C-alpha positions in Angstrom: 109.8 119.6 85.1 110.2 115.5 85.7 113.6 116.4 87.0 111.9 119.2 89.1 109.4 116.7 90.4 112.3 114.1 91.2 114.5 116.7 93.3 111.5 117.6 95.6 110.6 114.0 96.2 114.5 113.4 97.2 114.0 116.4 99.5 111.1 115.7 101.1 112.6 112.1 102.0 115.8 113.6 103.1 114.1 116.1 105.1 111.8 113.3 106.5 114.5 111.2 107.3 116.7 114.3 109.0 114.0 115.5 110.8 113.9 111.8 113.0 117.7 111.7 113.0 117.8 107.9 112.4 115.7 105.4 110.1 114.1 102.4 111.2 116.9 100.0 110.1 119.6 101.6 111.6 117.3 101.5 115.2 117.0 97.6 114.6 120.6 97.3 113.9 121.7 99.4 117.4 119.4 96.8 119.1 120.7 93.8 117.7 124.1 95.1 118.3 123.0 95.9 121.8 121.4 92.5 122.3 124.6 90.9 121.1 127.0 93.2 123.6 124.9 92.0 126.8 127.3 89.1 126.9 130.4 91.7 126.9 128.5 94.5 129.3 127.7 91.2 131.9 130.0 88.1 132.8 126.6 86.3 133.2 123.0 87.0 133.0 119.8 85.0 134.5 116.4 85.8 134.2 113.6 83.7 135.3 110.1 84.9 134.7 106.6 83.4 134.8 103.6 83.5 132.4 99.8 83.3 133.5 97.2 83.8 131.2 93.0 83.6 132.1 92.8 80.9 129.7 94.8 78.2 131.6 98.1 78.5 130.3 100.8 78.8 132.9 104.3 78.2 132.0 108.1 79.2 133.9 110.9 80.1 131.5 114.6 81.0 132.1 117.1 83.1 130.0 120.8 81.9 130.9 123.7 83.8 129.0 127.7 83.9 129.4 130.1 84.8 127.3 128.9 83.9 123.6 126.6 80.8 125.7 122.9 81.0 126.0 120.3 78.9 127.0 116.6 79.3 127.1 114.3 76.7 129.1 110.8 76.7 129.0 108.3 74.8 131.2 104.4 74.9 130.9 103.6 71.7 132.6 102.8 69.8 129.9 105.9 70.9 127.6 109.5 71.2 128.4 111.6 72.5 126.0 115.2 74.1 125.9 117.2 75.8 123.2 120.9 75.8 123.6 123.6 77.7 121.8 126.8 76.3 122.9 129.4 79.0 121.5 129.6 77.0 118.2 126.2 75.1 117.3 122.1 75.6 118.0 120.1 73.0 119.5 116.5 72.2 120.4 115.9 69.6 123.0 112.6 68.3 123.5 111.7 65.4 125.7 109.8 63.6 122.8 112.1 64.5 119.7 115.6 64.7 121.2 118.3 67.0 120.6 118.6 68.4 117.2 121.0 70.7 115.7 119.2 73.9 114.4 120.4 76.7 112.6 120.4 80.6 113.9 117.3 81.6 112.6 115.7 79.0 115.0 117.3 80.5 118.0 116.5 84.0 116.9 113.0 83.2 116.5 112.9 81.7 120.3 115.1 84.1 121.8 113.8 84.9 125.4 116.7 87.3 126.1 116.1 91.2 126.5 116.1 92.1 122.9 114.9 88.8 121.8 112.0 90.9 120.0 114.1 92.7 117.6 115.2 89.5 115.9 111.6 89.0 114.7 111.6 91.8 112.5 113.2 91.7 109.1 114.4 95.0 107.5 111.7 95.7 105.8 110.4 98.3 108.9 109.9 101.9 108.4 110.2 104.7 110.8 106.7 106.7 111.3 107.1 109.3 113.9 108.4 109.8 117.2 106.0 109.8 120.4 106.1 109.8 124.4 105.5 107.0 126.2 105.7 106.9 130.1 107.1 110.2 129.6 109.9 109.0 127.5 110.6 109.8 123.8 110.4 107.0 121.5 111.1 106.0 118.2 107.6 104.6 116.5 108.5 101.9 114.4 106.3 99.7 111.8 107.1 96.4 110.2 106.1 92.5 110.7 107.4 90.9 113.8 105.8 87.6 113.3 103.3 88.2 116.5 99.7 89.9 116.0 101.0 92.3 118.5 104.3 93.2 116.9 103.1 95.2 113.8 104.0 98.7 115.7 106.3 99.3 118.0 107.5 102.0 120.4 111.3 101.8 121.2 112.9 104.1 123.7 115.5 106.5 122.0 118.2 106.3 124.9 117.7 102.7 126.1 116.5 101.0 122.9 113.9 99.4 125.3 110.3 98.1 124.1 107.8 100.1 125.7 104.7 99.2 124.0 103.8 97.5 121.0 100.5 97.0 119.1 98.8 95.0 116.0 94.9 94.1 115.1 93.3 93.5 118.2 96.3 92.9 120.6 98.9 95.3 122.1 101.8 94.5 124.6 102.9 97.1 127.4 106.0 96.5 129.3 105.9 98.3 132.8 108.1 98.2 136.3 111.7 98.7 134.1 114.4 97.9 136.2 118.2 99.2 135.3 120.6 96.7 136.1 123.4 98.6 134.5 124.0 101.9 132.6 121.3 102.1 130.1 120.4 98.1 130.2 117.2 97.8 131.9 114.6 94.9 132.4 110.9 95.2 132.3 109.5 93.3 135.7 106.1 93.1 134.1 104.7 92.5 130.5 100.8 92.5 129.8 99.2 91.3 126.5 96.3 92.7 125.9 93.5 91.1 123.6 90.9 94.3 123.2 90.8 95.6 126.7 91.0 92.2 128.6 94.6 90.6 129.7 95.4 87.9 127.5 98.8 87.2 129.1 100.9 88.3 132.1 104.5 88.0 132.0 106.3 88.5 135.6 110.3 88.4 136.0 110.9 86.5 139.7 114.4 86.6 139.2 116.9 88.7 137.7 121.0 88.0 138.5 124.0 89.3 136.6 127.5 88.4 137.2 126.8 85.2 139.5 128.8 82.2 138.6 126.9 80.0 135.8 128.7 76.5 135.5 129.5 75.6 131.9 127.8 72.3 132.0 124.7 74.4 131.5 125.5 75.2 128.2 126.9 71.5 127.2 124.8 69.5 124.9 125.2 65.7 124.3 125.3 65.2 120.5 123.8 62.3 119.3 124.5 60.8 116.1 122.4 61.4 113.4 121.3 57.9 112.0 117.6 58.5 111.0 116.4 59.6 107.9 114.4 62.1 110.1 117.2 64.3 111.6 116.5 63.0 115.1 113.4 63.8 115.1 112.4 60.5 116.9 115.2 60.1 118.9 114.6 60.5 122.7 116.5 62.8 125.1 118.2 61.0 128.1 
């Protein structure tokens, strides 16, 4: 009886996975691989977007990619910060703390690229179904993406784009998708809602591919680490 019960359970799991055709880990792996291929598909990638909130937070953000090099610039008016991967090392640059070398996990947590959201999830994800969003077939995946609204996500089965997400009292909705090449697309608008009210609106203002980006953009001036705080109190130029 025990063997029969085990066989029945294994069969149920197999049928469940087969019905979906994928499991959550495989889907997320494909998203991350597509993110890595961005630098191969495009000679360069530039995206500028603005964040606006009824609570008064406003900011301008920029994502630049050229080959293996990446840079994310943030300017909220009161705080500026840059995160750079120069092809070898990861850096954070803050006006008050200067330039500090970071690990790849830090960059992944702050990645502002098209598929940056996928890096916030660990492998503890599960596929819970398939649904249609905006007339697109989506995988429904549950996990913990570190943000309140990144607990349940709807991922387009064809393009692997994030169409919406939800968690707690919040949800995220991407819209106005613009195809930039093949199955690469960018949502030109993102709404993050708390309840039924907009908590944050994100609007893409510049989207360019295969345009020249000077290598100096990804150059970081290393500073000698002669502080016991690892550069925490060093000031940038």
